[in-house]
C-alpha positions in Angstrom: 91.0 75.2 113.0 92.8 72.8 110.8 90.7 73.8 107.8 91.5 77.5 108.4 95.2 76.7 108.7 95.1 74.7 105.5 93.4 77.5 103.6 96.0 80.0 105.0 98.9 77.8 104.1 97.7 77.2 100.6 97.1 80.9 99.8 99.2 82.2 96.9 101.1 84.7 99.0 102.3 82.0 101.5 103.3 79.6 98.8 105.2 82.4 96.9 107.0 83.4 100.1 108.0 79.8 100.8 109.3 79.4 97.3 111.2 82.7 97.6 112.8 81.6 100.8 113.9 78.3 99.4 115.3 79.8 96.2 116.9 82.6 98.3 118.7 80.1 100.4 120.0 78.3 97.4 121.0 81.6 95.8 122.7 82.5 99.1 124.8 79.3 98.9 125.8 80.2 95.3 126.9 83.7 96.3 128.7 82.4 99.4 130.6 79.9 97.2 131.4 82.7 94.7 132.8 84.9 97.5 134.7 82.1 99.4 136.2 80.3 96.4 136.5 82.9 93.6 136.5 86.5 94.9 138.3 86.2 98.3 141.2 84.3 96.8 141.5 86.9 94.2 141.4 89.7 96.8 144.0 87.7 98.8 146.3 87.8 95.8 145.8 91.6 95.4 146.5 92.1 99.1 149.5 89.8 99.1 147.7 87.2 101.2 146.6 89.4 104.0 144.0 87.6 106.1 142.1 89.7 108.6 140.5 86.7 110.4 143.7 86.0 112.4 143.9 89.5 113.9 143.1 89.4 117.7 143.8 91.4 120.8 144.2 89.8 124.2 143.0 91.9 127.1 143.3 90.2 130.4 141.9 86.7 129.9 139.6 87.7 127.0 140.6 87.5 123.4 139.0 90.1 121.1 138.9 88.7 117.6 138.4 92.0 115.8 139.9 90.4 112.6 136.9 88.1 112.3 134.7 91.2 112.5 136.7 92.9 109.8 136.5 89.8 107.6 132.8 89.5 108.2 132.2 93.1 107.2 134.4 92.6 104.1 132.5 89.4 103.2 129.2 91.3 103.6 130.3 94.1 101.3 131.4 91.7 98.7 128.2 89.7 98.8 126.1 92.8 98.8 128.0 94.2 95.8 127.7 90.8 94.0 123.9 90.7 94.6 123.7 94.4 93.4 125.4 93.5 90.2 123.2 90.5 89.6 120.0 92.4 90.2 121.2 95.2 88.0 121.9 92.7 85.2 118.4 91.3 85.6 116.8 94.7 85.6 118.6 95.5 82.3 117.2 92.4 80.7 113.7 93.3 82.1 114.0 96.8 80.8 114.9 95.6 77.3 111.8 93.4 77.3 109.6 96.4 78.4 111.1 98.6 75.7 110.0 96.2 72.9 106.9 97.6 71.3 104.0 95.2 71.8 102.7 93.6 68.6 99.4 95.0 67.5 97.0 92.5 65.9 95.6 93.2 62.5 92.1 93.9 63.8 93.3 96.5 66.3 95.5 98.1 63.7 92.6 98.3 61.3 90.4 99.9 63.9 93.1 102.4 64.7 93.4 103.4 61.1 89.6 103.8 60.8 89.6 106.0 63.9 92.4 108.2 62.5 90.5 108.5 59.2 87.3 109.6 60.9 89.2 112.2 62.9 90.7 113.6 59.7 87.3 113.8 58.0 85.8 115.6 61.0 88.6 118.3 60.8 
């Protein structure tokens, strides 16, 4: 059983997933810091310091903190948009790499020219 588990844990997919989770957590910290320390203060300036997290409604003995919910939704939207912009930027770089014409080695180029000459002679 230990041997089977060891083989399973060392498969490429499991290791890739583990690496992805670790990098994702680190990236999540970066995005959270960006939102908390850069974007939200800027939005606070634009909204004249409005902070939704303090909004609450008391019903009987229960306090409904709907402001925290609004703040969480706003944080989510900002984080999702930030990740969207980051992925879009990466995709642009990736697309530019794909658009580059692959270099053809001299032997392959020579064979292509011979093929084209043979086609012309047959016609």
